[in-house]
N, C-alpha and C positions, 0 to 999 in steps of 0.2 A: 572709089578713088583712094589712092595710097597716101602715105604721109607726105607732108610738106617738108621737103629736105632743105635745110639751111646749112650752108658752109660758112663758117667764120674763119677768116684768115687774119690772124692777129698775133704779133710777136710780143705784145705786152701781156704777161701771164695774168695779172689781176683783172685788167679790162676784158680780156678774152674769156676768162672764167665767169665773170659777172654777166657778160652778154649771153654766154651759153646758158647759164642758170636761168636768166629771165626768159629767154626764148623757149627753153625747155618746159616752162610752166604750162604752156599750152600743149595738151596731150596729142594734138594733131601734128605737132612739129617733131621732126627727127633732126637733131642738131649735131653737126660735126665741127670740131675745132682743129685748125691746123696752124702751126707756128711759122710755117714758111709758104711761100708761093708755090714752090715745087711740090710740096706735099699736096696742096690743093689740086694742082694740075694732074698729079698722078692718080687722083681719085675722082676725076670728072666722070668716069664710067658709072659712078653711083647715081648720076643724073640729078644734080641739085636743082631745086626749084628757085633758089636765090643764093647769091654769094655776097656776103658782107666782107669787103676787102680793105685792109689797112694799106694805104699807099706806100708807106715807108717800111719795107721788109728787109731782112738781113741778106737775102739771097738773090732776089730778082725784083725789078721795079714793078710798081703797080701798072704802068703802061704795058709791060710785057705780059703780065698775068691777064689783063683784060684782052689783049690781042689774041692770046692763045685760047682763052675761054671762048671768045667770039668765033674763032676759027673752028673750035670743036662743036659749038652749038650757039648760033647767034641769038637764040631765043632765051638764053639764061640771063636774067636780070643781074647786074652787078652794081651794088651800092658801095661807093668808096667812102670810108670813114677815116678822116685824117685831120691833123692840125695844120694842114697845108694852107698857107696864106697867099700863095702866088696865083693870081687870077689866070694867067696864061696856062698854068698847069691844070687848073680846074676846067678851063675851056677845052683844052686838049683831051682831058679825060671824058668829057661829055661827047666830044666828037668821036672818040674811040669806042663809045658804047656804054659808058657808065651812066 
């Protein structure tokens, strides 16, 4: 079995690097960090095992990223990490596959 590939999509440099560092401590993990949703989408061919997605990105909404990831491969789990407090947004994210 190959490495467990984790994509981190986070525009906050400090948080993104901290998350990448901690996840990289497990030698079975292969961790990639992207600052934008479009960077993540351009690299889906690398077949991530999991995507950690910031909802608020500078280039594309979290809704659009999830929709495109699920269209590419509906089996890729997407975990949304955000300070989002709107319950309707959280419910929509869950319905979209997060």
